[in-house]
N, C-alpha and C positions, 0 to 999 in steps of 0.2 A: 382709564386714563393710565398713562406711563406712572411709575413710582418709583422713587428711590428707596433703596434699600443697600445694606452694607455686609460685606463678607471678609472674613479674616481668613489669611493663608501666610503659609511659611515660605519664605524667601531664603532658597539654600545658597545663594550667591552670597547674602548680606549676614546670613545666620541669624535671621530675626524674624517674626510675625509681623505681619503689614495687614491694615484694614483698609480695602478700598471699595468706593462706592461703585454701584452696580445700578443701571436703569432697567427696571423690568416693566415689561408691557402687563396690562391687568387683563384678567381673564376675558373681559369683551373683546380683547384685541388677539385672542389666541384663535386657533382654527378648530373649533370643536368635533371637528368631524374627523380630525385625526385617528390612526390606528396605531398606538403604542405597542400592542402586543397581539398575539395570535395563537391559537391553539391546535395542535393536530394530535388526535387520539387514533390509534390504530389496534385492532385487535384481530388475532388471528387463531383459528383452532384448526389443526390439522388430524384427520382420522385416515390411517394407512393399514391395507391390507396385503398380505405377500403370500402365496400360496405356491406348492410344489404337486403337482399333479401327474398322473399317468405315468408312474415309476419315474418322477422326474424329468420327463419328456418335456413338460410345460412348466414353465415358472410365469405366473401371472402376478400382477398388482393391481390395486384399485385405490386410489386416493381421494379424498375429499376435504377442501379447505373452505372453512367458513370465515370470509372476510368483512370485517367492519372498519369503515374510517369515518372520524367526525372532525370537523372544523368548526371555528367559530372564532371571532376577534373584536375588538372594541368597535362600538355603533356609536353613530352622532347621536348626542343628546337634542331630542327636538322640543322639549319642555325645559327650559333653563331660566333661571333668575340669577343676574350679574349684577352685584351690588345692589340688589333692590329692584332693579330694572327688569323686568322680563322680555325676552328675546322675542323676534318678530313671530316666530312659530309657537311661542308658548300658549298652552291652553289649560296649564295646571300649575300656577305659580307655586313655588316652593317645592317641586318635584326634586329638581336638582338645582342647589343653592351654591352661588361662588361669592363669597365677601373677603375683600382685601387679599386675593389670591389664594385663599383658602377654599378648597372644595368639598363637598358632601363625600365624606368618606364612602359612601354606597356608589360613588361613581366608579369605583374598581370594579364594580360587578355588573357596571352597563356593557354589556357585551351582546353579541347577535346570538340568535337562537343557532342551535347545532346544526349545520348545513342549511344555512340562511336561503330564503326565497320570499318574493313578494308577488303575491296573486295579483294578477291584472286588475285593476280598479279599485282594489282594497289600499286606503289610507289610514293613518293615524289620526283620532279624531281632530277636526278643525285645522288640519294640515295637508300639504301635497305631497307629503313623505308616505312613498308606499309602504303600507304594513309589512312587516317581516315575520314570516312564521317558519317553521322548521319541516326540511325535507324528510327528516326521519335519519335512520342510518343508512349510509350508502356503503354498497357491497352486495354481498350475495355469494352464493357457492359455486366453487369452480371444482372441475373434475379432472382426474389424470386416470388413465388407464394404458396399461402396458404389459408385454408378454415377451417370452423368448420361446421359441418350438425348435425342439432337436428330434424330429421325428423318427431317427435312425439310431437313438441312443439307447444303450441298455436291452437290446435284444440279443438273446444267447446265440441265435444263429450267425447275426451279423459281426458280433463281437468275436466269435469263433473263426469267421472266415478271415477278418482283420488280422486276427492274432497269426494265423496260418501265411499270412503275408498277400492275401488278397487286396490290392490297391483300391479298387472299388469301394469297397467294403469299408476300409481304412478311412477314405474320405468320407464316404456317407455318414459315417456315424459322428463325423465332426460338424456336420452341416447342420447350419441354425438359423431362424430366421426370426426376426426382431420387429416389434411395432411398438410405436408409442404415440399416444395421443392426449393432448392436456388443454385446458381452458386456463386462461390468465386473467389476472385482476391487477391492475397497477394502481395502488392507493393513491390518490391526487393529494398534492402538498396544502390544497386548500378548496374552498367551495367555489368552483369557477361557474361562470354563466357565459352566455351569448351576449352579443352587443345590445340585446333588449333587457337583459336580467334574466333571462329563462336559464334554469339549470340546464348544464351540459351532460351529456350521456357520460356514465362511468367508463374510464379508459379499460378496455378489456380486449382479448384476442384469443386466437386458437393457435397451436402448436400440433405438428404431426411430422413423425418419422418413420421409415420403415427400412431395413437393411437385410442383407444376407452375410453370414460369416462361415467361413470353411478353413480346414488346415488340413495337411498332408499327413498320414498315418504316423510319420515320426515326429509332427510337431515341430519340425523345422521352418516350415512355411504356414504362415497365418495371413488370411485376407479377410478383411470386412470392408463391405461397401453400404454406405448408407444415404438415401435419399430424404430431404426435408422440405417443409414447406410452413410458412407461418404467416400471419395476418394480426394488425392491429388496429382498433379503430378508438377515436376520441384522443387520439395522444395529445396532452397540452404541449404546444411548441411556440415559441416566440415567431411573433409575425409583424414585419414592418407594415404590410399591406393593411393587416387589422386595426394597427393604431394610427394609421393615416386616415382611414376611413372615418374613425372618431373624431380625429382631428378636423376635419372639414366642418363637422358641427359645433365641436367644443372650441375651437378657434375661431375659424373663417366666419361662420354664421354668426356665433356670438357677437365678434366685433362688427360684422355688418349689422345686427340688430341694434347694437348699442349705438352706432353712427346714425340709424334712421330714427332711433328713438331722440338723440340729441337734436337732429334737425327738427323734428317735431315739436320737441319743448322750445324750440327758438333761439336755441344757441346760435352763435355766428361761426360758420365753418372756416372763416379767413382767421379767426382768432388764435392765438397761440394756446389760448385757455379752452379750447374747444374739447369736449368730452373729459374736461378734470371735474370728475365727481367729487373731490376732496372740498370744493367750493359749495358751500351748504345749499345754494339756490339750484346746483345741477345735480345734486345728489337724486338716485334714483329712487322713486317711490313704488308701492305695490303697484299702483296703476301702469308705471313704466314697465314693469316686469310682466304684467299681465298683456301689453302690447306686445312685448318681444316674444312671448309665450304663441301669439296669434300669429306673429309673423314666421316665425320658425316651426312651430309644431313641437316645440320642445317643452319639457316639463317646466313648470313654474318654480317648484321647489329648487330644482337644479339652477334655474338661471339666477335665483336670487343668492345662491352659493351656499346651499345648504347640503350639498354632495347629492347622493343617489344618481341613478340611471337617469341620464339626459332626455329620454324620451318617456320613461315610467315613472321615475323618482324613487323606485324602489332599490332594493338590494342588487348591487350590480359589481361583479369582478369578473369583466370580459377577458376572454383568453380565445386565442386561434387553437384550433385541433387540425390533426390531419388523419389520414388512414393509410397505413404502409402495408407491405406484402414483401415477403422474401421468399426465395427457394434456392435450391442447390444440391449439391452432393459433395460427400467427403469419401476419400480412399484411403484404407491402412493397410501396408503391408509390411509384416515383420518375416525376416528371415534369418535364421542362424545357422549358418554353415557349422558351425563347431560350437561347442559349450561357451568356450572363452571368446567367440567373435559374434556380435550382433549387428545386424543391418536393419534400419527402419525407415520406410518411406510413406510419407503422409502427403497428401494434396487434396485440393476440390476446386469446386467452382461455387461462387455465390452470386447471388443477384437480388436486388433489392430496388423496390419501386415506390414511390408516393402516387396513391391511387387517387386521393381527394385532398385538395389544397384549398384554404381560403373560402371555406363554406360558410363561416360567420361573416367575414368581409362582404362576400356575394348577397347574402341575404340582407345585410343592412344597406347596402348599396341599393338593392332592387326596392326595398321600402322607402328609403330616403329620397331617391334621385327625383320623383315626381315633385316633391316639395323642394330640393335644391334648384329644379328648373323654373318652377314656377313663382316662388317666392319673390314679392316685388313691394317696393316701397309706394308711398302714395304719390299720386301723379304731379304733387308739387315739386316732387324730387327726383323727376325721371330723367332730368338733364345732367351731363356732367357739371362739376363744380369746380372752379379754378382757383387758385391761390390758398389752396388748402391749407390752414393753419400759418398763415402769411409766408409760404414757401415760394411765393411767386408765379409766373405763369404757367410754369412748367408742373408745377403741383397741383394734379387735378385728381379728383375722385368721382367714380360713378356708382351710385348706389340704386340706381331704378330698377335693376333685376339682379338677384343675388348671383346666379351662375356667371353674369356677364360683368359682375361687379368688380372694381380694382380703385387701390390708391390710398385704402385707410389702414392698411397694416403692411408689414415688411414683404409678404409672400406674393403680394399682387402689385401692379404698378402701370403707369401710363405707358411704358416701353417695357421689351422684352419679351413680348409675345411674338406671335406668328407675323412675319413681314417687319418686326420690330414694332408693331402695333402694341395695343394695351395688352399685358399680361395679366387675364381675368381669373377668377376662382377656377371657372372651367379649365382655362388653360393648366393652372397650378395642379388640379385634380387629374388631368390627363398626364401630367409629367411624372407626379409622385404617386399616383396609384394605379392609373390605367397601363401604363409600361410595364411595372412589375408584376402587376398581376397579369397580363398578358402573358408575360414570360412563366409564370408560376403554373398556369393552367397550361401552356405548351409542354411544361415537364411532367404532367400527370402520366403514368404508366411507363415512363422512360428509367433507365438505371440511373439511380442516383449518382451523382459524382463524388470523386474521392474515395471510392471503393473500388479496391483491387479486385477483379472478377476471377482471376485464377493465380494459385498459388501452390507451391509444392516444397518439401523440405525433407532432405536425405541426412540420416544420421548413422553413423558408424562407430563401433568402438571393439578394441582388439586388446586382451588381458594375456600376457605371458605369465604361462603356468609353469614352467621348468626351464632349467639353464641359469646362465648366470645373470639373465635377466628379468628372473621370475619376481613377481608382485609388481612389474612394470604394466601400465595401459597408455596406449595412445588411441586417440579418435579425432574425429572431424565431422563437419556437417557442411551441407551447402542449402542455402535458402533462396528461393526464385519468386519473383512477384511480376505478373505480367505487367503489360502498359496500362496505365490508368487513367481515365478523364480527369482533368483537375480544372477544366474551365472551358469556355466557348468563347470562340470569334465573335465580334460585334455583328448585330443584326442591321442591317444598311436599308432594309424597306422602308419607305418615306413614313409609313404609318407608325414605325417604331423609333424614329428619331426623336429626340428632346425638341424643345421649343427652339433651342439656338441651333437646330438641323445637326446636331452630333449624336454618335453613337450613345446608346443610352442602356441598353440591353443585349443579352447575348443570343445569338442564334443556335439552338439546340440542335440543329441539323449540321452544324460544325465544328465538333468537340476537340478539344486541345489535349494531347495526352502527354505524360511524362513516359519516358523509356522505360524498359523490362528493366530490373535490377536483380542483379544475382550477388550475393554475400556469402563468403567461406569462414567458417569457423574451425579451430582447431586446439586440441589440449594435450598433454601428457601428465601423467600422474604415477605415483609409485606408493603402495601399500605397505605397511610395517604392523607387525605384531607389538603392541605394547606389553610391558613386564608385570602385568596385573592379572588378576583372575584368570591365571593358568593361561596366559595367552589371547583370552578370549576376546579382549577389547583390541580392535584394529583401527588403524589411523591411515586415511588415505589423504596426502598432499598432492594437489594437482595444480597446474599451471595452465590457464585457459587465456586463448586468445581470441576477441571477438571480432569479425570484419578483417580478417587477414589480410587482405588485399588493399584494403584502403588507406589512402594516404591523406584522407579528410577532402572534402569538398562542399560547395553548396548546391541544394537541390531546389529548384524552381517548384512552388507548390501553388502560388496563385499566379493568374496572367492577365495582362491587360487585352482589351478587346481586339487590338493588332496582333496579339500572339507574343508580345513581349513580355517576359517576366516582371511580375510585379511584386511578389514576396519570395523570401527564399527561406529554406531550413537548413540549418549548419550540420552535416554529418559529420561527425568525428573520425578521426584517424583510427587505425587499430587499437583496440584496448587490450590491454593485460590486468589479469586478476588471478591473485594466489588463492586458492581454498584449501581448507581442511576440513574433513569429514569423519566423524568417529562411529564406528558400529559394534555393538554388543552382541 
């Protein structure tokens, strides 16, 4: 029961202490399944070797990482006594006691095992709460290896020929080949499960790159070309589709089961008090929850409000994951026409795809769909019911079959469906799950949007080394980005429209591009010797201008399905900065 307590605080406006009354709920009204804290522990050991072989023509390295991650958080007490009254799932009174708002101090140690999971069919004694045990340490060993080979370096004959002006020999001794390969492990921030409470695979992947580098004999021109490829599995991601799959059970089916049980209990569906469980006579009993479990195929403990997975009753922290891959190449060219004049060009192509999406949602849907389609109320409630909660002839509910049911919550209704007919659970599901899921699956293997596939950058700097402008430096740069996919025109196929016949998802075959972008930068600086340490301390004062040609504009970054801009980014006008750099 609620209780009145007092709290004394200082009122800075009046400059005095004030005692106020506070109405506080007793522990019996608290949600004992809350998670006020969590703990994440990560440990990494790295072992690394580098060697120089074959007269330094081969430089090799090998790395080993030993990664460990542990997660845990507070768990729900399933044995509790509140003011002397055992909770409904209690089988060991006194294990966790709450008296007048004071809890057993051992409560602070009531946490899940490290990296918890619940074995299927194993429960705490005399409960339907899935037993939680530990997965042990999540992690493992990841490896890296790499080498640089310069096969024509440090050969006396080649060096002699190069020193005598042989261009081929001079280029050959700079020729190098590079290769790197590594595994990776991305420690998860929590112990994640699929939608059934099964542990997810650890986030991991592989990366590799190989390249070639070469320079002219005078070292004025240097070229490096690198190709790369990577993939990552079990990446935790936010997914609306995954949460909506659960919502069908945790909201729609629970509401449907409550309505059916209320009818079975003999409540009057035309009464404004229908479903009001605060009325003692209408409060749910264990038998009522057992009926709900039989109707829905969901866990009894979950339906009673005691947390856990809605199917198994055990530990659950559902998270969506995806699998991604990326590849591309990078080019770097450096040319120094003179010691005081440098030019550098970098550029490349990058491509990334999502190759597996919504796998947790699809597995859950496959398992639950037969129940969603077949779940039905007793024959006595197979017909629509009018004047629901005294709402008049237009207030109609139907609970005969769950998938075709409507009217008992805000997501469904007697109108709003196809042909302005009933908006059923099935219609709601198709609108909020099927349509976005269809688009997600269609995007598998396609380049992800909002990533620029091609880009390059040119930088140059010239320092004056003699004459009246000595110590002056000037330079500039150009930055270019290719057109980028930032959205998609709407899909107009009838099976992809929402219930109102409106465009609801994008057509991935009709991308919307932003145009190519070119930015120019410039700078001018002057270097002086400071009168300390025999002039060894130098100071460079430089004026920099970023985006020299920009007067400021807005750039569309998101688009409506008709191609019109929906969201803009403000691109500022040219920006000036004065920097000072000291060298010793």
